[in-house]
C-alpha positions in Angstrom: -40.5 -1.4 -8.2 -37.1 0.1 -10.1 -34.8 -0.3 -7.2 -34.9 -4.1 -8.2 -33.7 -3.6 -11.9 -30.1 -5.0 -11.7 -29.0 -3.5 -15.0 -28.2 0.0 -14.2 -26.3 -1.0 -10.6 -24.5 -3.4 -12.2 -23.0 -1.6 -15.0 -22.2 0.9 -12.4 -20.4 -1.6 -10.3 -18.4 -2.9 -13.2 -17.6 0.7 -14.5 -16.3 1.3 -10.7 -14.2 -1.7 -10.6 -12.5 -0.8 -13.9 -11.7 2.1 -12.9 -10.3 0.7 -9.6 -8.5 -1.8 -11.4 -6.9 0.2 -13.7 -6.2 3.8 -12.4 -5.8 2.9 -8.3 -3.9 -0.4 -8.1 -1.0 1.0 -10.8 -0.3 4.2 -8.9 -0.6 2.3 -5.0 2.0 -0.2 -6.7 4.5 2.5 -7.9 4.6 3.8 -4.5 8.1 4.1 -3.1 8.8 3.3 0.7 11.1 5.8 2.1 12.3 3.4 5.1 12.8 0.3 2.8 14.0 -2.7 4.8 15.6 -4.3 1.9 18.2 -1.5 1.5 19.9 -1.8 5.0 23.6 -2.8 5.3 23.2 -6.3 6.5 26.8 -6.9 6.9 28.3 -4.9 9.7 25.5 -4.1 12.1 26.7 -1.3 14.5 26.8 -2.5 18.1 27.6 0.3 20.0 27.5 0.1 23.8 25.3 2.4 25.7 26.8 3.8 28.6 24.0 4.3 31.4 24.5 7.6 33.1 23.5 6.3 36.5 26.6 4.2 37.1 
């Protein structure tokens, strides 16, 4: 029964994880968020009153 031989499947598993760790992970970590919460100005928050139109 050749499907019980772990040798080729283990090599495929190791190679796929190697590709994942070397190509995909750095590409994900270089992603820049467009709305970065750390770039907000926290010194002076905008606190404008909101007028209700029915009053």
